[in-house]
Biopython code that builds the backbone (N, CA, C, O; Angstrom):
import numpy as np
from Bio.PDB.StructureBuilder import StructureBuilder

atoms = [
    (1, "UNK", "N", (47.674, 49.254, -20.187)),
    (1, "UNK", "CA", (48.819, 49.390, -19.320)),
    (1, "UNK", "C", (48.328, 49.480, -17.881)),
    (1, "UNK", "O", (47.396, 50.224, -17.577)),
    (2, "UNK", "N", (48.958, 48.725, -17.011)),
    (2, "UNK", "CA", (48.558, 48.692, -15.608)),
    (2, "UNK", "C", (48.910, 50.003, -14.916)),
    (2, "UNK", "O", (49.941, 50.620, -15.187)),
    (3, "UNK", "N", (48.034, 50.400, -14.029)),
    (3, "UNK", "CA", (48.290, 51.619, -13.263)),
    (3, "UNK", "C", (49.374, 51.351, -12.228)),
    (3, "UNK", "O", (49.501, 50.237, -11.720)),
    (4, "UNK", "N", (50.141, 52.370, -11.925)),
    (4, "UNK", "CA", (51.244, 52.252, -10.975)),
    (4, "UNK", "C", (50.695, 52.079, -9.561)),
    (4, "UNK", "O", (49.915, 52.902, -9.083)),
    (5, "UNK", "N", (51.107, 51.010, -8.904)),
    (5, "UNK", "CA", (50.714, 50.792, -7.511)),
    (5, "UNK", "C", (51.489, 51.770, -6.637)),
    (5, "UNK", "O", (52.540, 52.277, -7.029)),
    (6, "UNK", "N", (50.964, 52.020, -5.473)),
    (6, "UNK", "CA", (51.540, 53.054, -4.635)),
    (6, "UNK", "C", (52.175, 52.460, -3.391)),
    (6, "UNK", "O", (51.683, 51.485, -2.823)),
    (7, "UNK", "N", (53.266, 53.061, -2.987)),
    (7, "UNK", "CA", (53.870, 52.753, -1.695)),
    (7, "UNK", "C", (53.897, 54.063, -0.922)),
    (7, "UNK", "O", (53.605, 55.122, -1.478)),
    (8, "UNK", "N", (54.247, 53.994, 0.351)),
    (8, "UNK", "CA", (54.200, 55.200, 1.165)),
    (8, "UNK", "C", (55.499, 55.373, 1.935)),
    (8, "UNK", "O", (55.854, 54.547, 2.776)),
    (9, "UNK", "N", (56.200, 56.453, 1.639)),
    (9, "UNK", "CA", (57.414, 56.768, 2.389)),
    (9, "UNK", "C", (57.065, 57.113, 3.827)),
    (9, "UNK", "O", (57.799, 56.766, 4.752)),
    (10, "UNK", "N", (55.942, 57.797, 4.012)),
    (10, "UNK", "CA", (55.513, 58.200, 5.354)),
    (10, "UNK", "C", (55.224, 56.969, 6.202)),
    (10, "UNK", "O", (55.577, 56.926, 7.380)),
    (11, "UNK", "N", (54.584, 55.972, 5.606)),
    (11, "UNK", "CA", (54.273, 54.744, 6.334)),
    (11, "UNK", "C", (55.550, 54.003, 6.715)),
    (11, "UNK", "O", (55.668, 53.508, 7.836)),
    (12, "UNK", "N", (56.489, 53.924, 5.809)),
    (12, "UNK", "CA", (57.771, 53.275, 6.111)),
    (12, "UNK", "C", (58.514, 53.992, 7.227)),
    (12, "UNK", "O", (59.081, 53.357, 8.116)),
    (13, "UNK", "N", (58.507, 55.311, 7.174)),
    (13, "UNK", "CA", (59.170, 56.106, 8.214)),
    (13, "UNK", "C", (58.498, 55.891, 9.566)),
    (13, "UNK", "O", (59.175, 55.779, 10.588)),
    (14, "UNK", "N", (57.162, 55.833, 9.572)),
    (14, "UNK", "CA", (56.427, 55.612, 10.819)),
    (14, "UNK", "C", (56.734, 54.231, 11.392)),
    (14, "UNK", "O", (56.864, 54.083, 12.607)),
    (15, "UNK", "N", (56.852, 53.216, 10.530)),
    (15, "UNK", "CA", (57.174, 51.865, 11.009)),
    (15, "UNK", "C", (58.562, 51.826, 11.641)),
    (15, "UNK", "O", (58.756, 51.198, 12.682)),
    (16, "UNK", "N", (59.519, 52.491, 11.019)),
    (16, "UNK", "CA", (60.872, 52.546, 11.600)),
    (16, "UNK", "C", (60.868, 53.315, 12.923)),
    (16, "UNK", "O", (61.545, 52.933, 13.877)),
    (17, "UNK", "N", (60.102, 54.395, 12.965)),
    (17, "UNK", "CA", (60.031, 55.181, 14.193)),
    (17, "UNK", "C", (59.362, 54.377, 15.305)),
    (17, "UNK", "O", (59.774, 54.465, 16.461)),
    (18, "UNK", "N", (58.342, 53.599, 14.973)),
    (18, "UNK", "CA", (57.671, 52.762, 15.970)),
    (18, "UNK", "C", (58.650, 51.761, 16.561)),
    (18, "UNK", "O", (58.669, 51.548, 17.773)),
    (19, "UNK", "N", (59.462, 51.146, 15.710)),
    (19, "UNK", "CA", (60.454, 50.187, 16.205)),
    (19, "UNK", "C", (61.425, 50.876, 17.160)),
    (19, "UNK", "O", (61.803, 50.306, 18.183)),
    (20, "UNK", "N", (61.827, 52.099, 16.828)),
    (20, "UNK", "CA", (62.749, 52.835, 17.699)),
    (20, "UNK", "C", (62.082, 53.203, 19.021)),
    (20, "UNK", "O", (62.710, 53.120, 20.077)),
    (21, "UNK", "N", (60.815, 53.609, 18.969)),
    (21, "UNK", "CA", (60.095, 53.973, 20.196)),
    (21, "UNK", "C", (59.881, 52.745, 21.066)),
    (21, "UNK", "O", (59.969, 52.828, 22.291)),
    (22, "UNK", "N", (59.599, 51.597, 20.437)),
    (22, "UNK", "CA", (59.415, 50.366, 21.211)),
    (22, "UNK", "C", (60.707, 49.954, 21.911)),
    (22, "UNK", "O", (60.664, 49.289, 22.945)),
    (23, "UNK", "N", (61.850, 50.342, 21.358)),
    (23, "UNK", "CA", (63.110, 50.008, 22.027)),
    (23, "UNK", "C", (63.270, 50.807, 23.322)),
    (23, "UNK", "O", (63.999, 50.397, 24.225)),
    (24, "UNK", "N", (62.584, 51.948, 23.406)),
    (24, "UNK", "CA", (62.572, 52.713, 24.656)),
    (24, "UNK", "C", (61.670, 52.002, 25.655)),
    (24, "UNK", "O", (62.084, 51.668, 26.766)),
    (25, "UNK", "N", (60.421, 51.777, 25.232)),
    (25, "UNK", "CA", (59.458, 51.073, 26.082)),
    (25, "UNK", "C", (58.285, 50.653, 25.205)),
    (25, "UNK", "O", (57.776, 51.444, 24.411)),
    (26, "UNK", "N", (57.863, 49.401, 25.358)),
    (26, "UNK", "CA", (56.760, 48.910, 24.532)),
    (26, "UNK", "C", (55.409, 49.426, 25.017)),
    (26, "UNK", "O", (54.400, 49.258, 24.332)),
    (27, "UNK", "N", (55.381, 50.055, 26.194)),
    (27, "UNK", "CA", (54.124, 50.605, 26.708)),
    (27, "UNK", "C", (54.274, 52.100, 27.004)),
    (27, "UNK", "O", (53.665, 52.609, 27.945)),
    (28, "UNK", "N", (55.064, 52.788, 26.222)),
    (28, "UNK", "CA", (55.333, 54.210, 26.428)),
    (28, "UNK", "C", (54.058, 55.026, 26.234)),
    (28, "UNK", "O", (53.336, 54.849, 25.253)),
    (29, "UNK", "N", (53.789, 55.932, 27.193)),
    (29, "UNK", "CA", (52.637, 56.829, 27.118)),
    (29, "UNK", "C", (53.167, 58.252, 27.208)),
    (29, "UNK", "O", (53.728, 58.649, 28.230)),
    (30, "UNK", "N", (52.986, 59.022, 26.129)),
    (30, "UNK", "CA", (53.512, 60.384, 26.082)),
    (30, "UNK", "C", (52.449, 61.433, 26.399)),
    (30, "UNK", "O", (52.703, 62.629, 26.255)),
    (31, "UNK", "N", (51.277, 61.007, 26.822)),
    (31, "UNK", "CA", (50.198, 61.923, 27.172)),
    (31, "UNK", "C", (49.389, 62.336, 25.947)),
    (31, "UNK", "O", (49.804, 62.125, 24.807)),
    (32, "UNK", "N", (48.229, 62.926, 26.209)),
    (32, "UNK", "CA", (47.312, 63.386, 25.150)),
    (32, "UNK", "C", (46.958, 62.277, 24.158)),
    (32, "UNK", "O", (46.790, 62.539, 22.967)),
    (33, "UNK", "N", (46.847, 61.054, 24.643)),
    (33, "UNK", "CA", (46.459, 59.932, 23.791)),
    (33, "UNK", "C", (47.562, 59.434, 22.878)),
    (33, "UNK", "O", (47.305, 58.658, 21.958)),
    (34, "UNK", "N", (48.775, 59.869, 23.121)),
    (34, "UNK", "CA", (49.898, 59.432, 22.292)),
    (34, "UNK", "C", (50.608, 58.278, 22.985)),
    (34, "UNK", "O", (51.493, 58.461, 23.821)),
    (35, "UNK", "N", (50.175, 57.070, 22.594)),
    (35, "UNK", "CA", (50.774, 55.866, 23.157)),
    (35, "UNK", "C", (51.302, 55.010, 22.014)),
    (35, "UNK", "O", (50.984, 55.228, 20.845)),
    (36, "UNK", "N", (52.113, 54.038, 22.386)),
    (36, "UNK", "CA", (52.635, 53.104, 21.389)),
    (36, "UNK", "C", (51.473, 52.372, 20.717)),
    (36, "UNK", "O", (51.493, 52.136, 19.510)),
    (37, "UNK", "N", (50.472, 52.021, 21.502)),
    (37, "UNK", "CA", (49.325, 51.287, 20.961)),
    (37, "UNK", "C", (48.557, 52.125, 19.931)),
    (37, "UNK", "O", (48.201, 51.608, 18.872)),
    (38, "UNK", "N", (48.298, 53.399, 20.216)),
    (38, "UNK", "CA", (47.571, 54.235, 19.247)),
    (38, "UNK", "C", (48.410, 54.474, 17.989)),
    (38, "UNK", "O", (47.877, 54.563, 16.883)),
    (39, "UNK", "N", (49.724, 54.575, 18.173)),
    (39, "UNK", "CA", (50.620, 54.753, 17.032)),
    (39, "UNK", "C", (50.590, 53.504, 16.143)),
    (39, "UNK", "O", (50.547, 53.608, 14.918)),
    (40, "UNK", "N", (50.613, 52.321, 16.774)),
    (40, "UNK", "CA", (50.520, 51.063, 16.022)),
    (40, "UNK", "C", (49.200, 50.975, 15.268)),
    (40, "UNK", "O", (49.164, 50.536, 14.118)),
    (41, "UNK", "N", (48.116, 51.394, 15.917)),
    (41, "UNK", "CA", (46.801, 51.352, 15.274)),
    (41, "UNK", "C", (46.746, 52.291, 14.066)),
    (41, "UNK", "O", (46.180, 51.951, 13.028)),
    (42, "UNK", "N", (47.342, 53.476, 14.218)),
    (42, "UNK", "CA", (47.361, 54.427, 13.106)),
    (42, "UNK", "C", (48.180, 53.874, 11.935)),
    (42, "UNK", "O", (47.790, 54.022, 10.777)),
    (43, "UNK", "N", (49.298, 53.247, 12.236)),
    (43, "UNK", "CA", (50.131, 52.654, 11.182)),
    (43, "UNK", "C", (49.376, 51.524, 10.484)),
    (43, "UNK", "O", (49.416, 51.414, 9.259)),
    (44, "UNK", "N", (48.696, 50.694, 11.253)),
    (44, "UNK", "CA", (47.923, 49.593, 10.674)),
    (44, "UNK", "C", (46.796, 50.125, 9.787)),
    (44, "UNK", "O", (46.521, 49.563, 8.727)),
    (45, "UNK", "N", (46.147, 51.204, 10.220)),
    (45, "UNK", "CA", (45.103, 51.825, 9.403)),
    (45, "UNK", "C", (45.692, 52.304, 8.072)),
    (45, "UNK", "O", (45.078, 52.135, 7.018)),
    (46, "UNK", "N", (46.870, 52.893, 8.130)),
    (46, "UNK", "CA", (47.549, 53.335, 6.910)),
    (46, "UNK", "C", (47.871, 52.169, 5.990)),
    (46, "UNK", "O", (47.704, 52.271, 4.775)),
    (47, "UNK", "N", (48.332, 51.059, 6.560)),
    (47, "UNK", "CA", (48.619, 49.857, 5.755)),
    (47, "UNK", "C", (47.363, 49.356, 5.054)),
    (47, "UNK", "O", (47.387, 49.039, 3.865)),
    (48, "UNK", "N", (46.250, 49.287, 5.812)),
    (48, "UNK", "CA", (44.992, 48.791, 5.242)),
    (48, "UNK", "C", (44.494, 49.704, 4.121)),
    (48, "UNK", "O", (44.031, 49.231, 3.084)),
    (49, "UNK", "N", (44.596, 51.021, 4.341)),
    (49, "UNK", "CA", (44.135, 51.956, 3.309)),
    (49, "UNK", "C", (44.994, 51.857, 2.053)),
    (49, "UNK", "O", (44.474, 51.906, 0.939)),
    (50, "UNK", "N", (46.287, 51.720, 2.228)),
    (50, "UNK", "CA", (47.187, 51.584, 1.085)),
    (50, "UNK", "C", (46.911, 50.278, 0.338)),
    (50, "UNK", "O", (46.907, 50.249, -0.893)),
    (51, "UNK", "N", (46.684, 49.209, 1.083)),
    (51, "UNK", "CA", (46.358, 47.924, 0.465)),
    (51, "UNK", "C", (45.039, 48.015, -0.298)),
    (51, "UNK", "O", (44.927, 47.498, -1.410)),
    (52, "UNK", "N", (44.041, 48.673, 0.297)),
    (52, "UNK", "CA", (42.748, 48.848, -0.364)),
    (52, "UNK", "C", (42.913, 49.651, -1.653)),
    (52, "UNK", "O", (42.326, 49.314, -2.681)),
    (53, "UNK", "N", (43.710, 50.706, -1.592)),
    (53, "UNK", "CA", (43.968, 51.545, -2.767)),
    (53, "UNK", "C", (44.589, 50.717, -3.892)),
    (53, "UNK", "O", (44.128, 50.771, -5.032)),
    (54, "UNK", "N", (45.624, 49.961, -3.573)),
    (54, "UNK", "CA", (46.310, 49.158, -4.588)),
    (54, "UNK", "C", (45.418, 48.048, -5.132)),
    (54, "UNK", "O", (45.467, 47.734, -6.321)),
    (55, "UNK", "N", (44.597, 47.449, -4.257)),
    (55, "UNK", "CA", (43.663, 46.415, -4.699)),
    (55, "UNK", "C", (42.613, 47.009, -5.635)),
    (55, "UNK", "O", (42.243, 46.396, -6.636)),
    (56, "UNK", "N", (42.141, 48.204, -5.300)),
    (56, "UNK", "CA", (41.157, 48.878, -6.141)),
    (56, "UNK", "C", (41.744, 49.211, -7.509)),
    (56, "UNK", "O", (41.062, 49.089, -8.527)),
    (57, "UNK", "N", (43.011, 49.632, -7.535)),
    (57, "UNK", "CA", (43.670, 49.889, -8.821)),
    (57, "UNK", "C", (43.736, 48.616, -9.662)),
    (57, "UNK", "O", (43.507, 48.654, -10.871)),
    (58, "UNK", "N", (44.046, 47.497, -9.023)),
    (58, "UNK", "CA", (44.111, 46.226, -9.754)),
    (58, "UNK", "C", (42.746, 45.860, -10.328)),
    (58, "UNK", "O", (42.645, 45.380, -11.456)),
    (59, "UNK", "N", (41.694, 46.093, -9.535)),
    (59, "UNK", "CA", (40.341, 45.803, -10.014)),
    (59, "UNK", "C", (39.980, 46.722, -11.184)),
    (59, "UNK", "O", (39.354, 46.285, -12.150)),
    (60, "UNK", "N", (40.373, 47.984, -11.097)),
    (60, "UNK", "CA", (40.106, 48.923, -12.193)),
    (60, "UNK", "C", (40.865, 48.504, -13.452)),
    (60, "UNK", "O", (40.333, 48.601, -14.558)),
    (61, "UNK", "N", (42.101, 48.041, -13.289)),
    (61, "UNK", "CA", (42.881, 47.553, -14.432)),
    (61, "UNK", "C", (42.191, 46.355, -15.081)),
    (61, "UNK", "O", (42.115, 46.261, -16.306)),
    (62, "UNK", "N", (41.692, 45.445, -14.252)),
    (62, "UNK", "CA", (41.011, 44.262, -14.780)),
    (62, "UNK", "C", (39.743, 44.663, -15.533)),
    (62, "UNK", "O", (39.445, 44.112, -16.592)),
    (63, "UNK", "N", (38.996, 45.625, -14.983)),
    (63, "UNK", "CA", (37.777, 46.088, -15.648)),
    (63, "UNK", "C", (38.107, 46.775, -16.971)),
    (63, "UNK", "O", (37.408, 46.576, -17.965)),
    (64, "UNK", "N", (39.159, 47.574, -16.988)),
    (64, "UNK", "CA", (39.561, 48.257, -18.225)),
    (64, "UNK", "C", (39.984, 47.248, -19.287)),
    (64, "UNK", "O", (39.665, 47.414, -20.464)),
    (65, "UNK", "N", (40.696, 46.211, -18.880)),
    (65, "UNK", "CA", (41.109, 45.167, -19.815)),
    (65, "UNK", "C", (39.891, 44.443, -20.381)),
    (65, "UNK", "O", (39.837, 44.146, -21.574)),
    (66, "UNK", "N", (38.916, 44.163, -19.519)),
    (66, "UNK", "CA", (37.700, 43.486, -19.974)),
    (66, "UNK", "C", (36.947, 44.340, -20.993)),
    (66, "UNK", "O", (36.447, 43.817, -21.988)),
    (67, "UNK", "N", (36.864, 45.642, -20.753)),
    (67, "UNK", "CA", (36.180, 46.537, -21.689)),
    (67, "UNK", "C", (36.925, 46.585, -23.021)),
    (67, "UNK", "O", (36.301, 46.544, -24.081)),
    (68, "UNK", "N", (38.242, 46.669, -22.974)),
    (68, "UNK", "CA", (39.041, 46.713, -24.200)),
    (68, "UNK", "C", (38.855, 45.443, -25.024)),
    (68, "UNK", "O", (38.688, 45.507, -26.242)),
    (69, "UNK", "N", (38.884, 44.293, -24.357)),
    (69, "UNK", "CA", (38.687, 43.023, -25.066)),
    (69, "UNK", "C", (37.285, 42.939, -25.663)),
    (69, "UNK", "O", (37.104, 42.456, -26.781)),
    (70, "UNK", "N", (36.290, 43.419, -24.900)),
    (70, "UNK", "CA", (34.919, 43.413, -25.406)),
    (70, "UNK", "C", (34.798, 44.306, -26.635)),
    (70, "UNK", "O", (34.153, 43.932, -27.614)),
    (71, "UNK", "N", (35.419, 45.490, -26.587)),
    (71, "UNK", "CA", (35.360, 46.407, -27.724)),
    (71, "UNK", "C", (35.974, 45.777, -28.973)),
    (71, "UNK", "O", (35.453, 45.947, -30.076)),
    (72, "UNK", "N", (37.080, 45.049, -28.803)),
    (72, "UNK", "CA", (37.704, 44.386, -29.949)),
    (72, "UNK", "C", (36.770, 43.343, -30.549)),
    (72, "UNK", "O", (36.595, 43.287, -31.767)),
    (73, "UNK", "N", (36.171, 42.519, -29.694)),
    (73, "UNK", "CA", (35.288, 41.472, -30.214)),
    (73, "UNK", "C", (34.033, 42.082, -30.841)),
    (73, "UNK", "O", (33.536, 41.577, -31.848)),
    (74, "UNK", "N", (33.517, 43.167, -30.250)),
    (74, "UNK", "CA", (32.340, 43.822, -30.821)),
    (74, "UNK", "C", (32.675, 44.470, -32.163)),
    (74, "UNK", "O", (31.855, 44.453, -33.081)),
    (75, "UNK", "N", (33.863, 45.035, -32.280)),
    (75, "UNK", "CA", (34.299, 45.632, -33.543)),
    (75, "UNK", "C", (34.386, 44.568, -34.635)),
    (75, "UNK", "O", (33.967, 44.799, -35.770)),
    (76, "UNK", "N", (34.928, 43.405, -34.290)),
    (76, "UNK", "CA", (35.012, 42.307, -35.257)),
    (76, "UNK", "C", (33.624, 41.831, -35.667)),
    (76, "UNK", "O", (33.379, 41.547, -36.840)),
    (77, "UNK", "N", (32.715, 41.745, -34.693)),
    (77, "UNK", "CA", (31.350, 41.324, -34.998)),
    (77, "UNK", "C", (30.662, 42.345, -35.898)),
    (77, "UNK", "O", (29.945, 41.970, -36.826)),
    (78, "UNK", "N", (30.876, 43.635, -35.629)),
    (78, "UNK", "CA", (30.281, 44.683, -36.465)),
    (78, "UNK", "C", (30.777, 44.579, -37.900)),
    (78, "UNK", "O", (30.000, 44.709, -38.846)),
    (79, "UNK", "N", (32.067, 44.346, -38.053)),
    (79, "UNK", "CA", (32.642, 44.194, -39.390)),
    (79, "UNK", "C", (32.049, 42.968, -40.089)),
    (79, "UNK", "O", (31.710, 43.025, -41.271)),
    (80, "UNK", "N", (31.929, 41.864, -39.355)),
    (80, "UNK", "CA", (31.351, 40.647, -39.926)),
    (80, "UNK", "C", (29.898, 40.867, -40.341)),
    (80, "UNK", "O", (29.460, 40.359, -41.374)),
    (81, "UNK", "N", (29.151, 41.624, -39.534)),
    (81, "UNK", "CA", (27.752, 41.894, -39.863)),
    (81, "UNK", "C", (27.653, 42.695, -41.166)),
    (81, "UNK", "O", (26.826, 42.391, -42.026)),
    (82, "UNK", "N", (28.503, 43.721, -41.304)),
    (82, "UNK", "CA", (28.481, 44.530, -42.522)),
    (82, "UNK", "C", (28.886, 43.694, -43.734)),
    (82, "UNK", "O", (28.295, 43.821, -44.806)),
    (83, "UNK", "N", (29.897, 42.835, -43.561)),
    (83, "UNK", "CA", (30.308, 41.963, -44.664)),
    (83, "UNK", "C", (29.202, 40.981, -45.040)),
    (83, "UNK", "O", (29.025, 40.664, -46.216)),
    (84, "UNK", "N", (28.463, 40.505, -44.052)),
    (84, "UNK", "CA", (27.357, 39.584, -44.336)),
    (84, "UNK", "C", (26.247, 40.300, -45.102)),
    (84, "UNK", "O", (25.651, 39.726, -46.014)),
    (85, "UNK", "N", (25.966, 41.557, -44.734)),
    (85, "UNK", "CA", (24.965, 42.334, -45.476)),
    (85, "UNK", "C", (25.448, 42.541, -46.908)),
    (85, "UNK", "O", (24.665, 42.430, -47.852)),
    (86, "UNK", "N", (26.746, 42.843, -47.072)),
    (86, "UNK", "CA", (27.302, 43.036, -48.415)),
    (86, "UNK", "C", (27.212, 41.750, -49.230)),
    (86, "UNK", "O", (26.914, 41.789, -50.423)),
    (87, "UNK", "N", (27.468, 40.616, -48.591)),
    (87, "UNK", "CA", (27.409, 39.338, -49.302)),
    (87, "UNK", "C", (25.979, 39.009, -49.722)),
    (87, "UNK", "O", (25.759, 38.442, -50.792)),
    (88, "UNK", "N", (25.023, 39.358, -48.892)),
    (88, "UNK", "CA", (23.639, 39.013, -49.188)),
    (88, "UNK", "C", (23.000, 39.980, -50.185)),
    (88, "UNK", "O", (22.290, 39.554, -51.096)),
    (89, "UNK", "N", (23.250, 41.280, -50.014)),
    (89, "UNK", "CA", (22.564, 42.281, -50.833)),
    (89, "UNK", "C", (23.463, 42.973, -51.858)),
    (89, "UNK", "O", (22.959, 43.603, -52.787)),
    (90, "UNK", "N", (24.771, 42.867, -51.706)),
    (90, "UNK", "CA", (25.697, 43.538, -52.614)),
    (90, "UNK", "C", (26.192, 44.856, -52.022)),
    (90, "UNK", "O", (25.526, 45.481, -51.196)),
    (91, "UNK", "N", (27.395, 45.261, -52.478)),
    (91, "UNK", "CA", (27.998, 46.469, -51.917)),
    (91, "UNK", "C", (27.424, 47.757, -52.500)),
    (91, "UNK", "O", (27.757, 48.847, -52.036)),
    (92, "UNK", "N", (26.575, 47.644, -53.500)),
    (92, "UNK", "CA", (25.969, 48.839, -54.084)),
    (92, "UNK", "C", (24.478, 48.904, -53.772)),
    (92, "UNK", "O", (23.736, 49.629, -54.434)),
    (93, "UNK", "N", (24.042, 48.159, -52.780)),
    (93, "UNK", "CA", (22.617, 48.100, -52.461)),
    (93, "UNK", "C", (22.242, 49.125, -51.392)),
    (93, "UNK", "O", (23.088, 49.556, -50.609)),
    (94, "UNK", "N", (20.977, 49.506, -51.367)),
    (94, "UNK", "CA", (20.525, 50.422, -50.308)),
    (94, "UNK", "C", (20.589, 49.761, -48.922)),
    (94, "UNK", "O", (20.767, 50.445, -47.913)),
    (95, "UNK", "N", (20.444, 48.439, -48.878)),
    (95, "UNK", "CA", (20.534, 47.731, -47.595)),
    (95, "UNK", "C", (21.937, 47.851, -47.006)),
    (95, "UNK", "O", (22.105, 48.015, -45.798)),
    (96, "UNK", "N", (22.944, 47.766, -47.881)),
    (96, "UNK", "CA", (24.341, 47.914, -47.439)),
    (96, "UNK", "C", (24.557, 49.309, -46.866)),
    (96, "UNK", "O", (25.233, 49.475, -45.850)),
    (97, "UNK", "N", (23.981, 50.302, -47.520)),
    (97, "UNK", "CA", (24.096, 51.676, -47.032)),
    (97, "UNK", "C", (23.352, 51.836, -45.704)),
    (97, "UNK", "O", (23.835, 52.522, -44.802)),
    (98, "UNK", "N", (22.187, 51.209, -45.581)),
    (98, "UNK", "CA", (21.416, 51.284, -44.332)),
    (98, "UNK", "C", (22.173, 50.630, -43.179)),
    (98, "UNK", "O", (22.029, 51.036, -42.026)),
    (99, "UNK", "N", (22.981, 49.617, -43.492)),
    (99, "UNK", "CA", (23.749, 48.916, -42.458)),
    (99, "UNK", "C", (25.006, 49.680, -42.059)),
    (99, "UNK", "O", (25.712, 49.275, -41.135)),
    (100, "UNK", "N", (25.291, 50.789, -42.754)),
    (100, "UNK", "CA", (26.440, 51.600, -42.371)),
    (100, "UNK", "C", (27.569, 51.609, -43.368)),
    (100, "UNK", "O", (28.583, 52.269, -43.139)),
    (101, "UNK", "N", (27.428, 50.899, -44.469)),
    (101, "UNK", "CA", (28.465, 50.883, -45.488)),
    (101, "UNK", "C", (28.299, 52.039, -46.463)),
    (101, "UNK", "O", (27.250, 52.681, -46.507)),
    (102, "UNK", "N", (29.330, 52.297, -47.236)),
    (102, "UNK", "CA", (29.264, 53.317, -48.286)),
    (102, "UNK", "C", (29.092, 52.580, -49.611)),
    (102, "UNK", "O", (29.900, 51.727, -49.977)),
    (103, "UNK", "N", (28.032, 52.926, -50.311)),
    (103, "UNK", "CA", (27.743, 52.257, -51.580)),
    (103, "UNK", "C", (28.885, 52.465, -52.555)),
    (103, "UNK", "O", (29.506, 53.527, -52.600)),
    (104, "UNK", "N", (29.146, 51.432, -53.328)),
    (104, "UNK", "CA", (30.262, 51.463, -54.274)),
    (104, "UNK", "C", (30.104, 52.616, -55.273)),
    (104, "UNK", "O", (31.091, 53.246, -55.656)),
    (105, "UNK", "N", (28.876, 52.888, -55.689)),
    (105, "UNK", "CA", (28.648, 53.958, -56.668)),
    (105, "UNK", "C", (28.818, 55.347, -56.050)),
    (105, "UNK", "O", (28.934, 56.330, -56.781)),
    (106, "UNK", "N", (28.834, 55.444, -54.738)),
    (106, "UNK", "CA", (28.961, 56.745, -54.075)),
    (106, "UNK", "C", (30.353, 56.995, -53.505)),
    (106, "UNK", "O", (30.595, 58.030, -52.883)),
    (107, "UNK", "N", (31.248, 56.070, -53.710)),
    (107, "UNK", "CA", (32.617, 56.265, -53.204)),
    (107, "UNK", "C", (33.312, 57.370, -53.979)),
    (107, "UNK", "O", (33.137, 57.501, -55.191)),
    (108, "UNK", "N", (34.090, 58.152, -53.279)),
    (108, "UNK", "CA", (34.875, 59.189, -53.944)),
    (108, "UNK", "C", (36.136, 58.542, -54.485)),
    (108, "UNK", "O", (36.854, 57.842, -53.771)),
    (109, "UNK", "N", (36.382, 58.785, -55.732)),
    (109, "UNK", "CA", (37.583, 58.234, -56.344)),
    (109, "UNK", "C", (38.674, 59.290, -56.306)),
    (109, "UNK", "O", (38.402, 60.474, -56.505)),
    (110, "UNK", "N", (39.899, 58.871, -56.054)),
    (110, "UNK", "CA", (40.982, 59.860, -56.012)),
    (110, "UNK", "C", (41.206, 60.464, -57.397)),
    (110, "UNK", "O", (41.182, 59.768, -58.412)),
    (111, "UNK", "N", (41.420, 61.752, -57.406)),
    (111, "UNK", "CA", (41.696, 62.425, -58.671)),
    (111, "UNK", "C", (43.169, 62.771, -58.728)),
    (111, "UNK", "O", (43.770, 63.209, -57.747)),
    (112, "UNK", "N", (43.730, 62.562, -59.903)),
    (112, "UNK", "CA", (45.143, 62.872, -60.079)),
    (112, "UNK", "C", (45.275, 64.297, -60.585)),
    (112, "UNK", "O", (44.513, 64.758, -61.434)),
    (113, "UNK", "N", (46.245, 64.960, -60.045)),
    (113, "UNK", "CA", (46.482, 66.332, -60.482)),
    (113, "UNK", "C", (47.252, 66.307, -61.801)),
    (113, "UNK", "O", (48.183, 65.522, -61.982)),
    (114, "UNK", "N", (46.848, 67.167, -62.697)),
    (114, "UNK", "CA", (47.507, 67.239, -64.007)),
    (114, "UNK", "C", (48.872, 67.890, -63.859)),
    (114, "UNK", "O", (49.073, 68.787, -63.040)),
    (115, "UNK", "N", (49.808, 67.410, -64.680)),
    (115, "UNK", "CA", (51.147, 67.996, -64.656)),
    (115, "UNK", "C", (51.112, 69.349, -65.340)),
    (115, "UNK", "O", (50.395, 69.541, -66.321)),
    (116, "UNK", "N", (51.861, 70.248, -64.838)),
    (116, "UNK", "CA", (51.884, 71.591, -65.425)),
    (116, "UNK", "C", (53.170, 71.863, -66.117)),
    (116, "UNK", "O", (53.357, 72.948, -66.667)),
]
sb = StructureBuilder()
sb.init_structure("model")
sb.init_model(0)
sb.init_chain("A")
sb.init_seg("    ")
for serial, (resi, resn, name, xyz) in enumerate(atoms, 1):
    if name == "N":
        sb.init_residue(resn, " ", resi, " ")
    sb.init_atom(name, np.array(xyz, "f"), 0.0, 1.0, " ", f" {name:<3s}", serial, name[0])
structure = sb.get_structure()
């Protein structure tokens, strides 16, 4: 399942506020380094960071999908390997047990409970 991408209410609010401030003056300077230009730069930095975050999530999703697909194919290969050992040596052989199988003679059989 893909991870939820993120949006920012704060970034949207800042963009709307910037548009409103620009309607006052596109070169407004409020002192202490608070200018329209620095505000625009801060908003752009926020956009880039949010984009990087969402891109990184997409890359992580792709990597997780690749691992899941690999695990499925490896599981199938493991099963095929055990079946090949069983076909070559038999399901009751020590080789089958060494390969990870349970020997047929060592399987637990279900016991039925007697009626009372």
